[in-house]
N, CA, C and O atoms as CSV, one atom per row, in Angstrom:
chain,resi,resn,atom,element,x,y,z
A,1,SER,N,N,-107.431,3.149,-133.962
A,1,SER,CA,C,-106.821,4.461,-134.052
A,1,SER,C,C,-106.928,5.156,-132.703
A,1,SER,O,O,-107.683,4.724,-131.832
A,2,HIS,N,N,-106.163,6.242,-132.533
A,2,HIS,CA,C,-106.256,7.020,-131.293
A,2,HIS,C,C,-107.645,7.620,-131.125
A,2,HIS,O,O,-108.076,7.902,-130.007
A,3,ALA,N,N,-108.344,7.816,-132.244
A,3,ALA,CA,C,-109.691,8.397,-132.189
A,3,ALA,C,C,-110.770,7.336,-131.981
A,3,ALA,O,O,-111.954,7.667,-131.911
A,4,GLY,N,N,-110.374,6.064,-131.883
A,4,GLY,CA,C,-111.342,5.004,-131.624
A,4,GLY,C,C,-111.935,4.355,-132.863
A,4,GLY,O,O,-112.820,3.508,-132.739
A,5,HIS,N,N,-111.478,4.724,-134.053
A,5,HIS,CA,C,-111.966,4.108,-135.289
A,5,HIS,C,C,-111.299,2.749,-135.476
A,5,HIS,O,O,-110.154,2.553,-135.071
A,6,THR,N,N,-112.017,1.815,-136.089
A,6,THR,CA,C,-111.445,0.502,-136.357
A,6,THR,C,C,-111.687,0.110,-137.809
A,6,THR,O,O,-112.681,0.503,-138.421
A,7,TRP,N,N,-110.759,-0.670,-138.341
A,7,TRP,CA,C,-110.859,-1.222,-139.683
A,7,TRP,C,C,-110.312,-2.637,-139.629
A,7,TRP,O,O,-109.477,-2.957,-138.782
A,8,GLU,N,N,-110.784,-3.481,-140.533
A,8,GLU,CA,C,-110.210,-4.813,-140.647
A,8,GLU,C,C,-108.829,-4.656,-141.265
A,8,GLU,O,O,-108.661,-3.919,-142.237
A,9,ALA,N,N,-107.851,-5.336,-140.713
A,9,ALA,CA,C,-106.484,-5.180,-141.196
A,9,ALA,C,C,-105.714,-6.478,-141.029
A,9,ALA,O,O,-106.093,-7.355,-140.252
A,10,THR,N,N,-104.642,-6.576,-141.766
A,10,THR,CA,C,-103.708,-7.680,-141.632
A,10,THR,C,C,-102.446,-7.120,-141.004
A,10,THR,O,O,-101.858,-6.174,-141.528
A,11,VAL,N,N,-102.029,-7.689,-139.900
A,11,VAL,CA,C,-100.821,-7.229,-139.225
A,11,VAL,C,C,-99.612,-7.805,-139.948
A,11,VAL,O,O,-99.546,-9.002,-140.225
A,12,VAL,N,N,-98.667,-6.938,-140.245
A,12,VAL,CA,C,-97.430,-7.334,-140.906
A,12,VAL,C,C,-96.288,-6.992,-139.974
A,12,VAL,O,O,-96.235,-5.888,-139.431
A,13,GLU,N,N,-95.384,-7.918,-139.787
A,13,GLU,CA,C,-94.225,-7.675,-138.937
A,13,GLU,C,C,-93.412,-6.507,-139.497
A,13,GLU,O,O,-93.195,-6.419,-140.705
A,14,ALA,N,N,-92.973,-5.630,-138.632
A,14,ALA,CA,C,-92.212,-4.446,-139.037
A,14,ALA,C,C,-90.750,-4.816,-139.270
A,14,ALA,O,O,-89.849,-4.305,-138.605
A,15,SER,N,N,-90.537,-5.710,-140.224
A,15,SER,CA,C,-89.202,-6.165,-140.591
A,15,SER,C,C,-89.132,-6.221,-142.110
A,15,SER,O,O,-90.152,-6.101,-142.789
A,16,ALA,N,N,-87.939,-6.401,-142.637
A,16,ALA,CA,C,-87.788,-6.511,-144.087
A,16,ALA,C,C,-88.619,-7.671,-144.626
A,16,ALA,O,O,-89.267,-7.541,-145.664
A,17,GLU,N,N,-88.604,-8.805,-143.924
A,17,GLU,CA,C,-89.367,-9.974,-144.372
A,17,GLU,C,C,-90.866,-9.691,-144.327
A,17,GLU,O,O,-91.601,-10.080,-145.235
A,18,GLY,N,N,-91.316,-9.018,-143.279
A,18,GLY,CA,C,-92.727,-8.680,-143.160
A,18,GLY,C,C,-93.187,-7.776,-144.286
A,18,GLY,O,O,-94.257,-7.981,-144.858
A,19,VAL,N,N,-92.379,-6.777,-144.603
A,19,VAL,CA,C,-92.720,-5.844,-145.674
A,19,VAL,C,C,-92.739,-6.563,-147.016
A,19,VAL,O,O,-93.648,-6.361,-147.821
A,20,ARG,N,N,-91.730,-7.406,-147.259
A,20,ARG,CA,C,-91.675,-8.124,-148.533
A,20,ARG,C,C,-92.825,-9.111,-148.691
A,20,ARG,O,O,-93.124,-9.531,-149.809
A,21,SER,N,N,-93.480,-9.492,-147.582
A,21,SER,CA,C,-94.604,-10.435,-147.659
A,21,SER,C,C,-95.921,-9.758,-148.049
A,21,SER,O,O,-96.892,-10.457,-148.337
A,22,ILE,N,N,-95.986,-8.441,-148.069
A,22,ILE,CA,C,-97.244,-7.742,-148.341
A,22,ILE,C,C,-97.846,-8.144,-149.687
A,22,ILE,O,O,-99.028,-8.484,-149.729
A,23,PRO,N,N,-97.084,-8.122,-150.800
A,23,PRO,CA,C,-97.707,-8.496,-152.076
A,23,PRO,C,C,-98.291,-9.908,-152.072
A,23,PRO,O,O,-99.313,-10.153,-152.712
A,24,ASP,N,N,-97.657,-10.833,-151.362
A,24,ASP,CA,C,-98.143,-12.223,-151.309
A,24,ASP,C,C,-99.433,-12.358,-150.510
A,24,ASP,O,O,-100.165,-13.331,-150.689
A,25,ARG,N,N,-99.719,-11.418,-149.647
A,25,ARG,CA,C,-100.919,-11.467,-148.801
A,25,ARG,C,C,-102.146,-10.884,-149.490
A,25,ARG,O,O,-103.263,-11.022,-148.992
A,26,LEU,N,N,-101.945,-10.240,-150.623
A,26,LEU,CA,C,-103.053,-9.571,-151.302
A,26,LEU,C,C,-103.873,-10.580,-152.094
A,26,LEU,O,O,-103.346,-11.535,-152.665
A,27,ASP,N,N,-105.166,-10.339,-152.109
A,27,ASP,CA,C,-106.094,-11.214,-152.821
A,27,ASP,C,C,-106.963,-10.372,-153.751
A,27,ASP,O,O,-108.190,-10.376,-153.652
A,28,GLY,N,N,-106.303,-9.651,-154.657
A,28,GLY,CA,C,-107.035,-8.834,-155.608
A,28,GLY,C,C,-107.397,-7.446,-155.118
A,28,GLY,O,O,-108.067,-6.706,-155.837
A,29,GLU,N,N,-106.975,-7.065,-153.914
A,29,GLU,CA,C,-107.295,-5.725,-153.409
A,29,GLU,C,C,-106.694,-4.666,-154.318
A,29,GLU,O,O,-105.558,-4.791,-154.777
A,30,SER,N,N,-107.473,-3.622,-154.572
A,30,SER,CA,C,-106.976,-2.532,-155.403
A,30,SER,C,C,-106.406,-1.396,-154.553
A,30,SER,O,O,-105.739,-0.505,-155.079
A,31,VAL,N,N,-106.663,-1.423,-153.249
A,31,VAL,CA,C,-106.146,-0.406,-152.335
A,31,VAL,C,C,-105.385,-1.106,-151.213
A,31,VAL,O,O,-105.874,-2.061,-150.610
A,32,VAL,N,N,-104.190,-0.614,-150.949
A,32,VAL,CA,C,-103.366,-1.141,-149.863
A,32,VAL,C,C,-103.005,0.038,-148.968
A,32,VAL,O,O,-102.465,1.039,-149.439
A,33,ALA,N,N,-103.303,-0.083,-147.681
A,33,ALA,CA,C,-102.994,0.989,-146.732
A,33,ALA,C,C,-101.987,0.489,-145.707
A,33,ALA,O,O,-102.090,-0.632,-145.209
A,34,VAL,N,N,-101.023,1.327,-145.406
A,34,VAL,CA,C,-100.002,1.010,-144.407
A,34,VAL,C,C,-100.017,2.120,-143.373
A,34,VAL,O,O,-99.824,3.289,-143.705
A,35,ASP,N,N,-100.248,1.754,-142.115
A,35,ASP,CA,C,-100.247,2.732,-141.034
A,35,ASP,C,C,-98.965,2.581,-140.234
A,35,ASP,O,O,-98.349,1.515,-140.231
A,36,GLU,N,N,-98.565,3.647,-139.558
A,36,GLU,CA,C,-97.354,3.657,-138.727
A,36,GLU,C,C,-96.120,3.296,-139.557
A,36,GLU,O,O,-95.249,2.556,-139.098
A,37,ALA,N,N,-96.054,3.823,-140.776
A,37,ALA,CA,C,-94.959,3.503,-141.691
A,37,ALA,C,C,-93.596,3.866,-141.120
A,37,ALA,O,O,-92.585,3.292,-141.525
A,38,ASN,N,N,-93.554,4.803,-140.195
A,38,ASN,CA,C,-92.286,5.193,-139.589
A,38,ASN,C,C,-91.640,4.058,-138.805
A,38,ASN,O,O,-90.453,4.139,-138.489
A,39,PHE,N,N,-92.379,3.006,-138.485
A,39,PHE,CA,C,-91.810,1.867,-137.768
A,39,PHE,C,C,-91.331,0.767,-138.710
A,39,PHE,O,O,-90.807,-0.249,-138.253
A,40,PHE,N,N,-91.503,0.955,-140.026
A,40,PHE,CA,C,-91.120,-0.058,-140.993
A,40,PHE,C,C,-89.746,0.257,-141.592
A,40,PHE,O,O,-89.321,1.412,-141.603
A,41,PRO,N,N,-89.055,-0.775,-142.089
A,41,PRO,CA,C,-87.737,-0.556,-142.692
A,41,PRO,C,C,-87.851,0.023,-144.098
A,41,PRO,O,O,-88.943,0.139,-144.654
A,42,GLU,N,N,-86.696,0.385,-144.660
A,42,GLU,CA,C,-86.602,0.996,-145.986
A,42,GLU,C,C,-87.244,0.145,-147.084
A,42,GLU,O,O,-87.649,0.690,-148.111
A,43,GLU,N,N,-87.349,-1.171,-146.898
A,43,GLU,CA,C,-87.962,-2.041,-147.906
A,43,GLU,C,C,-89.376,-1.606,-148.254
A,43,GLU,O,O,-89.881,-1.929,-149.329
A,44,LEU,N,N,-90.017,-0.874,-147.348
A,44,LEU,CA,C,-91.374,-0.413,-147.612
A,44,LEU,C,C,-91.437,0.488,-148.845
A,44,LEU,O,O,-92.446,0.492,-149.551
A,45,VAL,N,N,-90.391,1.240,-149.109
A,45,VAL,CA,C,-90.376,2.140,-150.265
A,45,VAL,C,C,-90.481,1.325,-151.553
A,45,VAL,O,O,-91.301,1.635,-152.417
A,46,ALA,N,N,-89.663,0.295,-151.685
A,46,ALA,CA,C,-89.675,-0.531,-152.898
A,46,ALA,C,C,-91.004,-1.268,-153.045
A,46,ALA,O,O,-91.552,-1.339,-154.145
A,47,VAL,N,N,-91.522,-1.811,-151.956
A,47,VAL,CA,C,-92.788,-2.554,-152.016
A,47,VAL,C,C,-93.938,-1.614,-152.367
A,47,VAL,O,O,-94.785,-1.970,-153.186
A,48,ALA,N,N,-93.990,-0.436,-151.776
A,48,ALA,CA,C,-95.052,0.518,-152.083
A,48,ALA,C,C,-95.001,0.921,-153.552
A,48,ALA,O,O,-96.041,1.013,-154.205
A,49,ASN,N,N,-93.812,1.161,-154.074
A,49,ASN,CA,C,-93.670,1.518,-155.485
A,49,ASN,C,C,-94.040,0.356,-156.399
A,49,ASN,O,O,-94.651,0.566,-157.447
A,50,GLU,N,N,-93.680,-0.864,-156.019
A,50,GLU,CA,C,-94.058,-2.052,-156.795
A,50,GLU,C,C,-95.580,-2.166,-156.872
A,50,GLU,O,O,-96.132,-2.402,-157.946
A,51,LEU,N,N,-96.249,-2.000,-155.754
A,51,LEU,CA,C,-97.710,-2.096,-155.728
A,51,LEU,C,C,-98.349,-0.981,-156.555
A,51,LEU,O,O,-99.323,-1.219,-157.270
A,52,ALA,N,N,-97.813,0.222,-156.461
A,52,ALA,CA,C,-98.333,1.338,-157.251
A,52,ALA,C,C,-98.105,1.096,-158.745
A,52,ALA,O,O,-98.967,1.408,-159.566
A,53,ASP,N,N,-96.943,0.540,-159.094
A,53,ASP,CA,C,-96.650,0.231,-160.493
A,53,ASP,C,C,-97.620,-0.810,-161.055
A,53,ASP,O,O,-97.878,-0.836,-162.258
A,54,GLU,N,N,-98.158,-1.670,-160.179
A,54,GLU,CA,C,-99.152,-2.666,-160.592
A,54,GLU,C,C,-100.540,-2.051,-160.764
A,54,GLU,O,O,-101.475,-2.729,-161.189
A,55,GLY,N,N,-100.671,-0.768,-160.431
A,55,GLY,CA,C,-101.955,-0.099,-160.570
A,55,GLY,C,C,-102.777,-0.042,-159.296
A,55,GLY,O,O,-103.925,0.401,-159.320
A,56,ARG,N,N,-102.210,-0.481,-158.190
A,56,ARG,CA,C,-102.926,-0.417,-156.914
A,56,ARG,C,C,-102.773,0.976,-156.314
A,56,ARG,O,O,-101.768,1.655,-156.527
A,57,ARG,N,N,-103.773,1.381,-155.573
A,57,ARG,CA,C,-103.671,2.638,-154.829
A,57,ARG,C,C,-103.016,2.314,-153.498
A,57,ARG,O,O,-103.505,1.464,-152.754
A,58,VAL,N,N,-101.930,2.974,-153.197
A,58,VAL,CA,C,-101.173,2.730,-151.970
A,58,VAL,C,C,-101.303,3.969,-151.089
A,58,VAL,O,O,-100.931,5.074,-151.485
A,59,ILE,N,N,-101.833,3.765,-149.903
A,59,ILE,CA,C,-102.004,4.853,-148.942
A,59,ILE,C,C,-101.108,4.555,-147.750
A,59,ILE,O,O,-101.208,3.493,-147.136
A,60,VAL,N,N,-100.242,5.489,-147.434
A,60,VAL,CA,C,-99.281,5.293,-146.354
A,60,VAL,C,C,-99.444,6.438,-145.367
A,60,VAL,O,O,-99.535,7.602,-145.758
A,61,SER,N,N,-99.480,6.097,-144.089
A,61,SER,CA,C,-99.523,7.143,-143.072
A,61,SER,C,C,-98.459,6.870,-142.025
A,61,SER,O,O,-98.073,5.725,-141.791
A,62,GLY,N,N,-98.000,7.925,-141.409
A,62,GLY,CA,C,-96.993,7.783,-140.370
A,62,GLY,C,C,-96.466,9.151,-139.974
A,62,GLY,O,O,-96.824,10.174,-140.557
A,63,THR,N,N,-95.631,9.140,-138.995
A,63,THR,CA,C,-95.006,10.363,-138.492
A,63,THR,C,C,-93.769,10.645,-139.319
A,63,THR,O,O,-92.904,9.780,-139.455
A,64,ASP,N,N,-93.672,11.846,-139.874
A,64,ASP,CA,C,-92.560,12.151,-140.769
A,64,ASP,C,C,-91.343,12.740,-140.073
A,64,ASP,O,O,-90.305,12.928,-140.707
A,65,GLN,N,N,-91.452,13.038,-138.769
A,65,GLN,CA,C,-90.311,13.580,-138.036
A,65,GLN,C,C,-90.148,12.861,-136.698
A,65,GLN,O,O,-91.130,12.503,-136.048
A,66,THR,N,N,-88.905,12.660,-136.303
A,66,THR,CA,C,-88.632,12.125,-134.983
A,66,THR,C,C,-88.890,13.216,-133.951
A,66,THR,O,O,-89.166,14.362,-134.309
A,67,PHE,N,N,-88.801,12.866,-132.690
A,67,PHE,CA,C,-88.982,13.877,-131.635
A,67,PHE,C,C,-87.903,14.939,-131.694
A,67,PHE,O,O,-88.049,16.011,-131.107
A,68,ARG,N,N,-86.801,14.643,-132.413
A,68,ARG,CA,C,-85.718,15.613,-132.579
A,68,ARG,C,C,-85.994,16.604,-133.712
A,68,ARG,O,O,-85.261,17.580,-133.873
A,69,GLY,N,N,-87.048,16.357,-134.499
A,69,GLY,CA,C,-87.342,17.188,-135.655
A,69,GLY,C,C,-86.603,16.733,-136.900
A,69,GLY,O,O,-86.549,17.466,-137.887
A,70,GLU,N,N,-86.030,15.530,-136.871
A,70,GLU,CA,C,-85.325,14.968,-138.022
A,70,GLU,C,C,-86.284,14.093,-138.839
A,70,GLU,O,O,-87.315,13.651,-138.331
A,71,THR,N,N,-85.936,13.849,-140.100
A,71,THR,CA,C,-86.759,13.007,-140.965
A,71,THR,C,C,-86.845,11.601,-140.386
A,71,THR,O,O,-85.832,10.991,-140.045
A,72,PHE,N,N,-88.069,11.101,-140.281
A,72,PHE,CA,C,-88.322,9.755,-139.775
A,72,PHE,C,C,-88.484,8.851,-140.985
A,72,PHE,O,O,-89.571,8.748,-141.553
A,73,GLU,N,N,-87.405,8.201,-141.373
A,73,GLU,CA,C,-87.458,7.327,-142.545
A,73,GLU,C,C,-88.210,6.050,-142.200
A,73,GLU,O,O,-88.160,5.596,-141.057
A,74,PRO,N,N,-88.900,5.468,-143.164
A,74,PRO,CA,C,-88.814,5.728,-144.593
A,74,PRO,C,C,-89.806,6.765,-145.108
A,74,PRO,O,O,-90.009,6.855,-146.319
A,75,LEU,N,N,-90.435,7.558,-144.224
A,75,LEU,CA,C,-91.454,8.511,-144.676
A,75,LEU,C,C,-90.912,9.536,-145.661
A,75,LEU,O,O,-91.604,9.876,-146.620
A,76,GLY,N,N,-89.714,10.033,-145.461
A,76,GLY,CA,C,-89.146,11.016,-146.380
A,76,GLY,C,C,-89.046,10.467,-147.795
A,76,GLY,O,O,-89.418,11.143,-148.755
A,77,ARG,N,N,-88.549,9.258,-147.924
A,77,ARG,CA,C,-88.415,8.643,-149.249
A,77,ARG,C,C,-89.779,8.301,-149.829
A,77,ARG,O,O,-89.978,8.423,-151.037
A,78,LEU,N,N,-90.716,7.878,-148.999
A,78,LEU,CA,C,-92.065,7.591,-149.494
A,78,LEU,C,C,-92.728,8.864,-150.020
A,78,LEU,O,O,-93.373,8.841,-151.068
A,79,MET,N,N,-92.572,9.967,-149.300
A,79,MET,CA,C,-93.162,11.231,-149.756
A,79,MET,C,C,-92.523,11.687,-151.062
A,79,MET,O,O,-93.196,12.271,-151.911
A,80,ALA,N,N,-91.231,11.426,-151.228
A,80,ALA,CA,C,-90.534,11.847,-152.441
A,80,ALA,C,C,-91.026,11.095,-153.674
A,80,ALA,O,O,-90.983,11.640,-154.777
A,81,THR,N,N,-91.492,9.857,-153.516
A,81,THR,CA,C,-91.930,9.068,-154.665
A,81,THR,C,C,-93.449,9.059,-154.824
A,81,THR,O,O,-93.964,8.472,-155.775
A,82,ALA,N,N,-94.162,9.693,-153.919
A,82,ALA,CA,C,-95.630,9.685,-153.961
A,82,ALA,C,C,-96.165,10.691,-154.976
A,82,ALA,O,O,-95.560,11.737,-155.212
A,83,GLU,N,N,-97.310,10.356,-155.573
A,83,GLU,CA,C,-97.983,11.319,-156.446
A,83,GLU,C,C,-98.669,12.406,-155.637
A,83,GLU,O,O,-98.724,13.560,-156.064
A,84,TYR,N,N,-99.187,12.049,-154.483
A,84,TYR,CA,C,-99.902,12.996,-153.626
A,84,TYR,C,C,-99.390,12.868,-152.202
A,84,TYR,O,O,-99.140,11.763,-151.719
A,85,VAL,N,N,-99.236,14.000,-151.534
A,85,VAL,CA,C,-98.837,14.016,-150.132
A,85,VAL,C,C,-99.749,14.987,-149.401
A,85,VAL,O,O,-99.817,16.167,-149.747
A,86,ASP,N,N,-100.442,14.492,-148.398
A,86,ASP,CA,C,-101.244,15.339,-147.519
A,86,ASP,C,C,-100.568,15.334,-146.160
A,86,ASP,O,O,-100.491,14.297,-145.502
A,87,LYS,N,N,-100.087,16.476,-145.747
A,87,LYS,CA,C,-99.450,16.571,-144.436
A,87,LYS,C,C,-100.472,17.152,-143.474
A,87,LYS,O,O,-100.840,18.324,-143.556
A,88,LEU,N,N,-100.916,16.303,-142.565
A,88,LEU,CA,C,-101.910,16.730,-141.590
A,88,LEU,C,C,-101.207,17.337,-140.385
A,88,LEU,O,O,-100.082,16.966,-140.049
A,89,ARG,N,N,-101.882,18.266,-139.750
A,89,ARG,CA,C,-101.308,18.924,-138.576
A,89,ARG,C,C,-102.253,18.754,-137.403
A,89,ARG,O,O,-103.470,18.647,-137.559
A,90,ALA,N,N,-101.663,18.733,-136.245
A,90,ALA,CA,C,-102.428,18.722,-135.002
A,90,ALA,C,C,-102.467,20.161,-134.481
A,90,ALA,O,O,-102.104,21.098,-135.193
A,91,ILE,N,N,-102.901,20.321,-133.258
A,91,ILE,CA,C,-102.917,21.630,-132.604
A,91,ILE,C,C,-101.863,21.621,-131.507
A,91,ILE,O,O,-101.826,20.703,-130.688
A,92,CYS,N,N,-101.020,22.621,-131.487
A,92,CYS,CA,C,-99.953,22.702,-130.496
A,92,CYS,C,C,-100.544,22.706,-129.093
A,92,CYS,O,O,-101.436,23.497,-128.785
A,93,ALA,N,N,-100.040,21.820,-128.252
A,93,ALA,CA,C,-100.520,21.693,-126.880
A,93,ALA,C,C,-100.142,22.897,-126.023
A,93,ALA,O,O,-100.713,23.085,-124.949
A,94,VAL,N,N,-99.192,23.715,-126.474
A,94,VAL,CA,C,-98.737,24.865,-125.694
A,94,VAL,C,C,-99.450,26.150,-126.118
A,94,VAL,O,O,-99.991,26.867,-125.276
A,95,CYS,N,N,-99.450,26.443,-127.431
A,95,CYS,CA,C,-99.958,27.751,-127.873
A,95,CYS,C,C,-101.204,27.692,-128.747
A,95,CYS,O,O,-101.821,28.728,-128.997
A,96,GLY,N,N,-101.590,26.514,-129.217
A,96,GLY,CA,C,-102.795,26.390,-130.025
A,96,GLY,C,C,-102.607,26.610,-131.514
A,96,GLY,O,O,-103.575,26.532,-132.270
A,97,GLU,N,N,-101.395,26.883,-131.952
A,97,GLU,CA,C,-101.097,27.048,-133.379
A,97,GLU,C,C,-101.021,25.664,-134.043
A,97,GLU,O,O,-100.983,24.651,-133.345
A,98,PRO,N,N,-100.999,25.611,-135.395
A,98,PRO,CA,C,-100.841,24.321,-136.077
A,98,PRO,C,C,-99.523,23.662,-135.671
A,98,PRO,O,O,-98.478,24.312,-135.634
A,99,ALA,N,N,-99.585,22.373,-135.371
A,99,ALA,CA,C,-98.417,21.636,-134.883
A,99,ALA,C,C,-97.955,20.634,-135.923
A,99,ALA,O,O,-98.765,19.901,-136.490
A,100,THR,N,N,-96.653,20.601,-136.175
A,100,THR,CA,C,-96.059,19.645,-137.105
A,100,THR,C,C,-94.972,18.805,-136.444
A,100,THR,O,O,-94.313,18.013,-137.117
A,101,ARG,N,N,-94.780,18.962,-135.164
A,101,ARG,CA,C,-93.706,18.264,-134.440
A,101,ARG,C,C,-94.268,17.406,-133.324
A,101,ARG,O,O,-95.380,17.632,-132.845
A,102,ASN,N,N,-93.479,16.414,-132.914
A,102,ASN,CA,C,-93.812,15.569,-131.774
A,102,ASN,C,C,-92.877,15.920,-130.632
A,102,ASN,O,O,-91.660,15.782,-130.759
A,103,GLN,N,N,-93.426,16.366,-129.536
A,103,GLN,CA,C,-92.615,16.666,-128.352
A,103,GLN,C,C,-92.602,15.432,-127.474
A,103,GLN,O,O,-93.629,15.061,-126.908
A,104,ARG,N,N,-91.448,14.793,-127.355
A,104,ARG,CA,C,-91.313,13.644,-126.460
A,104,ARG,C,C,-91.122,14.179,-125.064
A,104,ARG,O,O,-90.306,15.072,-124.839
A,105,LEU,N,N,-91.882,13.627,-124.111
A,105,LEU,CA,C,-91.791,14.036,-122.717
A,105,LEU,C,C,-91.302,12.879,-121.863
A,105,LEU,O,O,-91.698,11.730,-122.058
A,106,VAL,N,N,-90.436,13.202,-120.918
A,106,VAL,CA,C,-89.972,12.247,-119.925
A,106,VAL,C,C,-90.249,12.894,-118.577
A,106,VAL,O,O,-89.634,13.898,-118.218
A,107,GLU,N,N,-91.183,12.308,-117.836
A,107,GLU,CA,C,-91.621,12.870,-116.559
A,107,GLU,C,C,-92.045,14.333,-116.727
A,107,GLU,O,O,-91.756,15.178,-115.879
A,108,GLY,N,N,-92.735,14.614,-117.836
A,108,GLY,CA,C,-93.279,15.941,-118.087
A,108,GLY,C,C,-92.317,16.948,-118.697
A,108,GLY,O,O,-92.716,18.072,-118.998
A,109,GLU,N,N,-91.062,16.569,-118.884
A,109,GLU,CA,C,-90.047,17.469,-119.435
A,109,GLU,C,C,-89.597,16.982,-120.807
A,109,GLU,O,O,-89.674,15.784,-121.082
A,110,PRO,N,N,-89.122,17.891,-121.689
A,110,PRO,CA,C,-88.642,17.466,-123.009
A,110,PRO,C,C,-87.542,16.415,-122.904
A,110,PRO,O,O,-86.675,16.490,-122.033
A,111,ALA,N,N,-87.591,15.430,-123.809
A,111,ALA,CA,C,-86.586,14.370,-123.826
A,111,ALA,C,C,-85.234,14.922,-124.268
A,111,ALA,O,O,-85.156,15.921,-124.983
A,112,HIS,N,N,-84.179,14.254,-123.831
A,112,HIS,CA,C,-82.820,14.616,-124.216
A,112,HIS,C,C,-82.563,14.150,-125.642
A,112,HIS,O,O,-83.104,13.128,-126.063
A,113,VAL,N,N,-81.756,14.873,-126.381
A,113,VAL,CA,C,-81.437,14.565,-127.769
A,113,VAL,C,C,-80.876,13.149,-127.934
A,113,VAL,O,O,-81.038,12.549,-128.997
A,114,ASP,N,N,-80.223,12.609,-126.912
A,114,ASP,CA,C,-79.630,11.283,-126.985
A,114,ASP,C,C,-80.595,10.161,-126.627
A,114,ASP,O,O,-80.210,8.992,-126.646
A,115,ALA,N,N,-81.834,10.491,-126.302
A,115,ALA,CA,C,-82.829,9.469,-125.959
A,115,ALA,C,C,-83.118,8.606,-127.189
A,115,ALA,O,O,-82.911,9.053,-128.317
A,116,PRO,N,N,-83.587,7.387,-126.984
A,116,PRO,CA,C,-83.904,6.515,-128.126
A,116,PRO,C,C,-84.928,7.171,-129.051
A,116,PRO,O,O,-85.808,7.903,-128.598
A,117,THR,N,N,-84.803,6.902,-130.347
A,117,THR,CA,C,-85.727,7.485,-131.324
A,117,THR,C,C,-87.129,6.946,-131.145
A,117,THR,O,O,-88.093,7.710,-131.190
A,118,VAL,N,N,-87.265,5.638,-130.942
A,118,VAL,CA,C,-88.585,5.016,-130.846
A,118,VAL,C,C,-88.887,4.658,-129.399
A,118,VAL,O,O,-88.195,3.845,-128.786
A,119,VAL,N,N,-89.928,5.276,-128.868
A,119,VAL,CA,C,-90.482,4.942,-127.564
A,119,VAL,C,C,-91.990,4.943,-127.749
A,119,VAL,O,O,-92.581,5.974,-128.070
A,120,VAL,N,N,-92.607,3.794,-127.548
A,120,VAL,CA,C,-94.053,3.701,-127.739
A,120,VAL,C,C,-94.757,4.380,-126.578
A,120,VAL,O,O,-94.419,4.158,-125.415
A,121,GLY,N,N,-95.733,5.206,-126.903
A,121,GLY,CA,C,-96.481,5.904,-125.873
A,121,GLY,C,C,-97.600,6.712,-126.485
A,121,GLY,O,O,-97.750,6.758,-127.706
A,122,ALA,N,N,-98.374,7.341,-125.647
A,122,ALA,CA,C,-99.488,8.169,-126.102
A,122,ALA,C,C,-99.329,9.556,-125.485
A,122,ALA,O,O,-98.225,10.096,-125.432
A,123,GLU,N,N,-100.451,10.132,-125.016
A,123,GLU,CA,C,-100.398,11.516,-124.543
A,123,GLU,C,C,-99.518,11.726,-123.320
A,123,GLU,O,O,-99.120,12.859,-123.047
A,124,GLU,N,N,-99.201,10.667,-122.572
A,124,GLU,CA,C,-98.298,10.831,-121.429
A,124,GLU,C,C,-96.842,10.951,-121.881
A,124,GLU,O,O,-95.994,11.414,-121.119
A,125,THR,N,N,-96.549,10.537,-123.112
A,125,THR,CA,C,-95.186,10.516,-123.626
A,125,THR,C,C,-94.951,11.529,-124.732
A,125,THR,O,O,-93.819,11.971,-124.928
A,126,TYR,N,N,-95.999,11.906,-125.460
A,126,TYR,CA,C,-95.855,12.806,-126.607
A,126,TYR,C,C,-96.898,13.908,-126.575
A,126,TYR,O,O,-98.025,13.702,-126.123
A,127,GLN,N,N,-96.512,15.074,-127.057
A,127,GLN,CA,C,-97.439,16.186,-127.275
A,127,GLN,C,C,-97.212,16.729,-128.671
A,127,GLN,O,O,-96.084,16.741,-129.164
A,128,ALA,N,N,-98.287,17.180,-129.309
A,128,ALA,CA,C,-98.169,17.896,-130.574
A,128,ALA,C,C,-97.639,19.294,-130.255
A,128,ALA,O,O,-98.107,19.951,-129.324
A,129,ARG,N,N,-96.659,19.734,-131.040
A,129,ARG,CA,C,-96.083,21.061,-130.834
A,129,ARG,C,C,-95.818,21.738,-132.175
A,129,ARG,O,O,-95.563,21.076,-133.182
A,130,CYS,N,N,-95.881,23.055,-132.169
A,130,CYS,CA,C,-95.476,23.839,-133.341
A,130,CYS,C,C,-93.952,23.988,-133.290
A,130,CYS,O,O,-93.321,23.621,-132.299
A,131,ARG,N,N,-93.378,24.516,-134.340
A,131,ARG,CA,C,-91.925,24.703,-134.398
A,131,ARG,C,C,-91.427,25.572,-133.238
A,131,ARG,O,O,-90.385,25.280,-132.650
A,132,SER,N,N,-92.161,26.629,-132.909
A,132,SER,CA,C,-91.718,27.564,-131.862
A,132,SER,C,C,-91.740,26.941,-130.467
A,132,SER,O,O,-90.886,27.256,-129.638
A,133,CYS,N,N,-92.699,26.067,-130.202
A,133,CYS,CA,C,-92.839,25.491,-128.865
A,133,CYS,C,C,-92.121,24.154,-128.706
A,133,CYS,O,O,-92.039,23.628,-127.596
A,134,HIS,N,N,-91.604,23.601,-129.794
A,134,HIS,CA,C,-90.909,22.311,-129.752
A,134,HIS,C,C,-89.509,22.500,-129.173
A,134,HIS,O,O,-88.797,23.431,-129.551
A,135,THR,N,N,-89.118,21.620,-128.261
A,135,THR,CA,C,-87.821,21.719,-127.599
A,135,THR,C,C,-87.184,20.331,-127.517
A,135,THR,O,O,-87.867,19.331,-127.296
A,136,VAL,N,N,-85.878,20.294,-127.699
A,136,VAL,CA,C,-85.111,19.067,-127.469
A,136,VAL,C,C,-83.982,19.414,-126.521
A,136,VAL,O,O,-83.188,20.313,-126.797
A,137,ARG,N,N,-83.908,18.709,-125.410
A,137,ARG,CA,C,-82.858,18.991,-124.415
A,137,ARG,C,C,-81.497,18.545,-124.930
A,137,ARG,O,O,-81.364,17.459,-125.495
A,138,THR,N,N,-80.502,19.374,-124.735
A,138,THR,CA,C,-79.133,19.020,-125.123
A,138,THR,C,C,-78.184,19.085,-123.930
A,138,THR,O,O,-77.000,18.778,-124.063
A,139,ASP,N,N,-78.701,19.485,-122.756
A,139,ASP,CA,C,-77.833,19.614,-121.561
A,139,ASP,C,C,-77.503,18.292,-120.949
A,139,ASP,O,O,-76.789,18.236,-119.948
């Protein structure tokens, strides 16, 4: 994790085939956790619901909005079918208020609206921002 925590995990390819392989990889586990769900395809929704229907506890985490402030699927659909949703917030890097947005930075400036949705990076590429301080360039 970004905070330095580690857990034993099985890496699953972020593809439809990888997601569909999750049930076959289980060996009686009653809890299944999926991190970075925003990088997985829509098949994750069906697989997560299948596992929950079997009585397993399914925990999914990921970013629910793109840098544009749009829904980052499949998180929207996963939240809609979940029994419980905890939306965690960071602290806005600009004003210190609760942050629910990801500010994509390119050379220290907000990314253009036409930039690719997925760019892997850390604090040099993204900042937590509140709604008021979040900006997307359109020029």
